[in-house]
ZAKE-922407 format. One line per 10 residues: their letters; for each residue x negated, y negated, z of C-alpha. Coordinates in nm, 4 decimals. Layout:
N
a	X:Y:Z  ...
! end
This chain:
363
xxxxxxxxxx	10.3285:-1.0727:-15.6670  10.5813:-1.3412:-15.5870  10.6987:-1.4812:-15.2561  11.0663:-1.5750:-15.2825  11.2322:-1.8623:-15.1036  11.5135:-1.8005:-14.8564  11.7316:-1.9640:-14.5919  11.7278:-1.8256:-14.2353  12.0903:-1.7856:-14.1246  12.1947:-1.6981:-13.7702
xxxxxxxxxx	12.4176:-1.3936:-13.7378  12.5605:-1.5511:-13.4220  12.6866:-1.8741:-13.5806  12.6250:-1.8731:-13.9565  12.4134:-2.1885:-13.9207  12.0736:-2.2072:-14.0899  11.7384:-2.3195:-13.9532  11.6101:-2.6675:-14.0362  11.3549:-2.8995:-13.8739  11.5051:-3.2195:-13.7377
xxxxxxxxxx	11.4796:-3.5217:-13.9689  11.3799:-3.2954:-14.2546  11.0620:-3.1875:-14.0752  10.8554:-3.4794:-14.2044  10.6696:-3.5102:-13.8750  10.4692:-3.2414:-13.6951  10.6349:-3.0930:-13.3867  10.9810:-3.1556:-13.5323  11.2181:-2.9250:-13.3475  11.3808:-2.6480:-13.5556
xxxxxxxxxx	11.7545:-2.6108:-13.4883  12.0620:-2.4389:-13.6361  12.2667:-2.6646:-13.8680  12.5218:-2.6408:-14.1497  12.3738:-2.5137:-14.4744  12.3372:-2.7644:-14.7590  12.0507:-2.6127:-14.9611  11.7981:-2.8923:-14.9273  11.4294:-2.8041:-14.9279  11.3889:-2.8490:-14.5519
xxxxxxxxxx	11.6308:-2.5562:-14.5014  11.4287:-2.3252:-14.7254  11.1426:-2.1036:-14.6070  10.8883:-1.8584:-14.7431  10.6412:-1.5981:-14.6178  10.2745:-1.6919:-14.6465  10.1059:-1.3517:-14.6450  9.7505:-1.4869:-14.6525  9.7961:-1.6696:-14.3204  10.0653:-1.4547:-14.1577
xxxxxxxxxx	10.3016:-1.7515:-14.1215  10.6566:-1.8524:-14.2169  10.6564:-2.1906:-14.3891  10.8984:-2.4636:-14.4829  10.9383:-2.5486:-14.8508  10.9652:-2.9233:-14.7925  10.6114:-2.9698:-14.6593  10.4591:-2.6233:-14.6070  10.4516:-2.6661:-14.2287  10.4598:-2.3419:-14.0254
xxxxxxxxxx	10.7064:-2.2187:-13.7676  10.5369:-2.2661:-13.4318  10.6175:-2.2596:-13.0606  10.5421:-2.5800:-12.8696  10.6121:-2.5429:-12.4983  10.9219:-2.3241:-12.5084  11.0786:-2.4577:-12.8295  11.0577:-2.3693:-13.1989  10.8962:-2.6469:-13.4059  10.7102:-2.6914:-13.7355
xxxxxxxxxx	10.3441:-2.7895:-13.7484  10.0553:-2.7823:-13.9957  9.8718:-2.4529:-14.0102  9.6307:-2.3877:-13.7231  9.3963:-2.0973:-13.7927  9.4083:-1.8285:-13.5245  9.7091:-1.9724:-13.3385  9.9266:-1.6760:-13.2280  10.2272:-1.9061:-13.1877  10.2315:-1.9438:-13.5684
xxxxxxxxxx	10.2077:-1.5725:-13.6456  10.5619:-1.4646:-13.7383  10.7096:-1.2078:-13.9740  11.0506:-1.0868:-14.0851  11.1263:-0.7342:-13.9639  11.4719:-0.6115:-14.0671  11.7093:-0.8749:-13.9209  11.4605:-1.0162:-13.6678  11.1702:-1.2611:-13.6729  10.8912:-1.1059:-13.4677
xxxxxxxxxx	10.5586:-1.2380:-13.3522  10.2741:-1.0554:-13.5264  10.0585:-1.0543:-13.2134  10.3324:-0.9498:-12.9678  10.6176:-0.7768:-13.1512  10.8300:-0.7687:-12.8357  10.8543:-1.1471:-12.8737  11.1193:-1.2709:-13.1188  11.2970:-1.5917:-13.2177  11.6033:-1.6432:-13.0002
xxxxxxxxxx	11.8875:-1.8971:-12.9784  11.8758:-1.9815:-12.6094  12.1780:-1.9063:-12.3901  12.3675:-1.7590:-12.6886  12.4620:-2.1155:-12.7766  12.6961:-2.1586:-13.0724  12.6307:-2.5322:-13.0964  12.4717:-2.7142:-13.3867  12.1295:-2.8296:-13.2707  12.0991:-2.5546:-13.0088
xxxxxxxxxx	11.7564:-2.4836:-12.8653  11.5572:-2.2021:-13.0270  11.2388:-2.0471:-12.8960  11.0581:-1.7189:-12.8359  11.2099:-1.4579:-12.6056  11.1735:-1.0938:-12.5119  11.3396:-0.8698:-12.7713  11.6839:-0.7321:-12.6828  11.8499:-0.7112:-13.0262  12.1478:-0.9409:-12.9589
xxxxxxxxxx	12.3191:-1.1536:-13.2235  12.1359:-1.4620:-13.0951  11.8126:-1.2914:-13.2087  11.9497:-1.1665:-13.5406  11.9159:-1.3417:-13.8758  12.0117:-1.3010:-14.2390  11.7622:-1.4058:-14.5048  11.9592:-1.5554:-14.7923  11.7344:-1.5704:-15.0970  11.7844:-1.8794:-15.3088
xxxxxxxxxx	11.5699:-1.8232:-15.6184  11.2326:-1.9641:-15.7152  10.8937:-1.8516:-15.5921  10.6691:-2.0005:-15.3272  10.2949:-2.0677:-15.3643  10.1065:-1.7448:-15.2984  9.8009:-1.8556:-15.1063  9.9341:-2.1200:-14.8711  9.5752:-2.2404:-14.8322  9.6526:-2.6057:-14.8871
xxxxxxxxxx	9.7728:-2.6351:-14.5286  9.5029:-2.7944:-14.3243  9.3380:-2.6848:-14.0036  9.4468:-2.9920:-13.8112  9.6880:-3.2786:-13.8410  9.4108:-3.5324:-13.8826  9.2857:-3.3665:-14.2020  9.6174:-3.3009:-14.3717  9.6067:-3.4886:-14.7039  9.8613:-3.7658:-14.6969
xxxxxxxxxx	9.9549:-3.6800:-14.3431  10.1120:-3.9766:-14.1615  9.8453:-4.1855:-14.0056  9.5544:-4.0172:-14.1795  9.4666:-4.3420:-14.3503  9.2186:-4.3965:-14.6261  9.2725:-4.5381:-14.9694  9.4978:-4.3319:-15.1882  9.6896:-4.1831:-14.8959  10.0530:-4.2556:-14.8166
xxxxxxxxxx	10.1263:-4.4947:-14.5358  10.1923:-4.3508:-14.1916  10.5343:-4.1967:-14.1580  10.5941:-4.1687:-14.5309  10.4766:-3.8167:-14.6127  10.5643:-3.6498:-14.8423  10.5211:-3.9001:-15.1218  10.6218:-3.8763:-15.4864  10.3567:-3.6812:-15.6699  10.2819:-3.4568:-15.3724
xxxxxxxxxx	10.3924:-3.0915:-15.3913  10.6817:-3.0597:-15.6350  11.0166:-2.9179:-15.5312  10.9099:-2.5793:-15.6622  10.6310:-2.5796:-15.4060  10.3383:-2.5965:-15.6468  10.0154:-2.7418:-15.5109  9.7879:-2.8980:-15.6047  9.9710:-3.1151:-15.8553  9.8759:-3.3983:-16.0792
xxxxxxxxxx	10.0197:-3.7355:-15.9951  9.8537:-3.7983:-15.6597  9.8808:-4.1525:-15.5242  9.6889:-4.3833:-15.7543  9.6019:-4.6562:-15.5070  9.2400:-4.6620:-15.4079  9.1196:-4.4643:-15.7063  9.1133:-4.1251:-15.5345  9.3787:-3.9611:-15.7456  9.3899:-3.6076:-15.8764
xxxxxxxxxx	9.2182:-3.5772:-16.2126  9.3148:-3.2289:-16.3205  9.5904:-2.9837:-16.2285  9.4279:-2.6859:-16.0556  9.1441:-2.8851:-15.9007  9.1339:-3.0201:-15.5476  9.2514:-3.3761:-15.5010  8.9586:-3.6110:-15.5275  8.7114:-3.3393:-15.6165  8.4733:-3.4710:-15.8840
xxxxxxxxxx	8.5308:-3.3110:-16.2218  8.1706:-3.3524:-16.3272  7.8787:-3.4834:-16.1297  7.9040:-3.6576:-15.7967  7.9636:-3.4945:-15.4626  8.2511:-3.4144:-15.2318  8.4030:-3.5715:-15.0344  8.4744:-3.8962:-15.2140  8.5013:-4.2008:-14.9946  8.8152:-4.3618:-14.8689
xxxxxxxxxx	8.9305:-4.1315:-14.5923  8.9245:-3.7925:-14.7592  8.8742:-3.4984:-14.5234  8.5222:-3.4378:-14.4033  8.3371:-3.1445:-14.5526  8.4394:-2.8163:-14.3961  8.7930:-2.9265:-14.3208  8.9493:-2.8817:-14.6655  9.0501:-2.6166:-14.7134  8.9360:-2.4784:-14.3782
xxxxxxxxxx	8.5736:-2.3983:-14.4610  8.4973:-2.3957:-14.8340  8.5409:-2.5859:-15.1590  8.5959:-2.4724:-15.5133  8.3511:-2.5362:-15.7916  8.4057:-2.8670:-15.9661  8.7302:-2.8611:-16.1591  8.7836:-2.4972:-16.0712  9.0662:-2.2885:-15.9377  9.1406:-2.2792:-15.5672
xxxxxxxxxx	9.2239:-1.9126:-15.5500  8.8824:-1.7500:-15.5652  8.7170:-1.9888:-15.3213  8.9574:-1.9753:-15.0306  8.8011:-1.8695:-14.7020  8.9418:-1.5266:-14.6322  9.0879:-1.4252:-14.2984  8.9813:-1.0821:-14.1813  9.1909:-0.8634:-13.9551  9.2289:-0.5196:-13.8019
xxxxxxxxxx	9.5195:-0.3047:-13.9218  9.6575:-0.1633:-13.5976  9.8945:0.1319:-13.5660  10.1867:0.0518:-13.3363  10.2083:0.4244:-13.2574  9.8861:0.4426:-13.0570  9.6834:0.1233:-13.1042  9.4140:0.2821:-13.3185  9.3001:0.0958:-13.6288  9.2475:0.1677:-13.9955
xxxxxxxxxx	8.8835:0.2670:-14.0445  8.6600:0.3621:-14.3387  8.5113:0.6919:-14.2303  8.1544:0.6607:-14.0947  8.1262:0.3104:-14.2426  8.0335:0.4454:-14.5859  8.0551:0.1968:-14.8734  8.0815:0.4570:-15.1492  8.3971:0.5062:-15.3538  8.5850:0.8159:-15.2466
xxxxxxxxxx	8.5266:0.7647:-14.8736  8.8385:0.8560:-14.6755  9.0292:0.6134:-14.4584  9.1174:0.7335:-14.1090  9.2482:0.5977:-13.7804  8.9919:0.5361:-13.5088  8.9469:0.3516:-13.1815  8.8881:-0.0188:-13.2368  8.5236:-0.1094:-13.1919  8.4450:-0.3530:-12.9116
xxxxxxxxxx	8.2586:-0.5723:-13.1630  8.4306:-0.6098:-13.5030  8.2641:-0.4024:-13.7749  8.3315:-0.4371:-14.1456  8.4535:-0.0804:-14.1914  8.7492:-0.1669:-13.9639  8.8208:-0.5105:-14.1088  9.0444:-0.5992:-14.4004  9.1628:-0.9067:-14.5886  9.4357:-1.0036:-14.8350
xxxxxxxxxx	9.3572:-1.1376:-15.1801  9.5464:-1.4251:-15.3417  9.8304:-1.1880:-15.4307  9.8599:-1.0489:-15.0786  9.7005:-0.7107:-15.1623  9.4801:-0.5515:-14.8974  9.1037:-0.5032:-14.9485  8.8234:-0.3733:-14.7291  8.5890:-0.6343:-14.5825  8.3136:-0.3718:-14.6105
xxxxxxxxxx	8.3124:-0.3246:-14.9879  8.6112:-0.5191:-15.1326  8.7703:-0.1915:-15.2443  9.1297:-0.0843:-15.2020  9.2634:0.2569:-15.0986  9.4579:0.5037:-15.3100  9.5289:0.8718:-15.3625  9.4045:1.0769:-15.6559  9.5775:1.3449:-15.8654  9.3817:1.6146:-15.6780
xxxxxxxxxx	9.3953:1.4706:-15.3262  9.6834:1.3096:-15.1371  9.4496:1.1746:-14.8664  9.3879:0.8036:-14.9194  9.0314:0.7050:-15.0047  8.8488:0.3885:-15.1017  8.8262:0.3049:-15.4725  8.7295:-0.0074:-15.6708  9.0225:-0.2466:-15.7075  9.2248:-0.2023:-16.0266
xxxxxxxxxx	9.5723:-0.2869:-16.1540  9.6907:0.0636:-16.0621  10.0200:0.0189:-15.8746  9.9269:0.3014:-15.6346  9.6262:0.1051:-15.5087  9.8007:-0.2291:-15.4538  9.9102:-0.2340:-15.0902  10.0584:-0.5208:-14.8916  10.2349:-0.5877:-14.5642  10.6143:-0.5796:-14.5749
xxxxxxxxxx	10.7241:-0.6622:-14.2221  10.5755:-0.3906:-14.0009  10.5135:-0.1448:-14.2810  10.2462:-0.1413:-14.5526  10.3706:-0.0476:-14.8983  10.2244:-0.0128:-15.2465  10.3838:-0.1168:-15.5729  10.5370:0.2250:-15.6361  10.7171:0.2148:-15.3004  10.4955:0.4451:-15.0958
xxxxxxxxxx	10.4425:0.3588:-14.7293  10.1093:0.3878:-14.5456  10.1546:0.6947:-14.3246  9.9402:0.8633:-14.0562  9.9567:1.2267:-14.1657  10.1712:1.4423:-13.9436  10.2096:1.1590:-13.6908  9.8891:1.3014:-13.5412  9.7611:1.0824:-13.2556  9.4008:1.2072:-13.2677
xxxxxxxxxx	9.1295:0.9756:-13.3873  8.9934:1.0760:-13.7264  9.3387:1.1553:-13.8642  9.3655:1.0802:-14.2352  9.6343:0.8784:-14.4115  9.8576:0.9209:-14.7114  10.1279:0.7408:-14.9046  10.4749:0.8670:-14.8136  10.8383:0.7637:-14.8374  10.9444:0.5267:-14.5621
xxxxxxxxxx	11.1218:0.6952:-14.2701  11.1106:0.4138:-14.0107  10.8807:0.6240:-13.7923  10.6071:0.5017:-13.5595  10.3294:0.6548:-13.7688  10.4342:0.4195:-14.0522  10.4354:0.0966:-13.8506  10.1408:-0.1446:-13.8463  10.0453:-0.4942:-13.7421  9.7677:-0.7360:-13.8323
xxx	9.5269:-0.8450:-13.5591  9.3186:-1.1353:-13.6863  8.9652:-1.1886:-13.5600
! end
C-alpha cells in the first residue's frame, strides 16, 4: 500500500494550505496561500496514527485554541485526528467538526480552524495529488516536542542547533525516514539505513549519551532490535471500529479466537475487550487485537469471518475516509442495514449508506 502526497486546495479561493514560515516550528499557523509546490504545501495521510501530516517535517494538523496549526504527533490527542471524506476534512472523533476558513474570508493568510459542518465552500477542499509516496508508518513522529530528534532546542551532541530543524541529512525530500547522513558532530550519527538513529549496531545499550531521547520516548514506547527494521517493533494503537449508523462496534462473536468465527456488530463493552479492538499493520490493513487475524468471506459463505492474515486481496481491509474497503473494492457492510446487535457483516459495493460508514475510536 502507498500513501500519496497531495496539496489541499480551497474550493472557495483556490489557495492551498501551508504552515507559516514553512512550518519549521511547532504551533505554526496553517493558512491559505498561493501554490508553489514546495514541500511545506504537501500533505499525506498517516493511517497508523489517524493524522494528516506535512511532508516538510511530518508535523500533524492540529487545533491550538481556535486555530489550525502543525505540531509533532501527540498520541491520543483528538485535535490531531483528521481524515479526508469526499471534499471535506473531518475530525475522526467528532465528524460534525470540519476544517473551515473563518468568516468565508478570501484573503491570503485567512484564519482556519474547526467548525460545525454545514457544507459551504469555505469548508470544501480539493486534494491535488502531486506524485511520490509518503512513509507508511509515520511512527518517527515523537510523543512530545522535547523528544523530537533534532527538534529546535532539544540539545545534545549531534543534534541541530535550536531553530535550525530540519537539517541536511534529516528526512529526504521524498519523506523517507530514517536516513543515513545524520549530523556527525558529537559522534551520535546514524550507522545504518533502516536502524534507529544512534541505536548501537552491535553491543552496547540504548540510549547513547549526548541528549538522545530517554528510553520509552522513541518511538513512543518500544525500540527495534539492534540494527533492525522499525516496522515490526512499532507500538500499535488499538481502536474500536464504530458504526455511524447506530454506534455499535465491530465484534468477534463470543470472543472466540478460532479461525472461522463470524464478525458481528455489538454494543461497546464498558471496559475494552480484545474481541472488540483492532489495529492497523504497517501497510494500514486492519487486524484483530484478539488473534491478529483479518476478516474475509469464503466461496461458500458471504458472511465475513476471521481468518489468518494472507496476501489475499479480499482479506486486506483499510480505512478510506469513513468507509472500510478491501483491495478488490468491496466495502464493509452491515447486512440489510439491520440495527439489531448480533447482525453479521459482508463485503458489498459502496452505496454511500449509513450501514457502510465507520469511524475509529482509539483507546
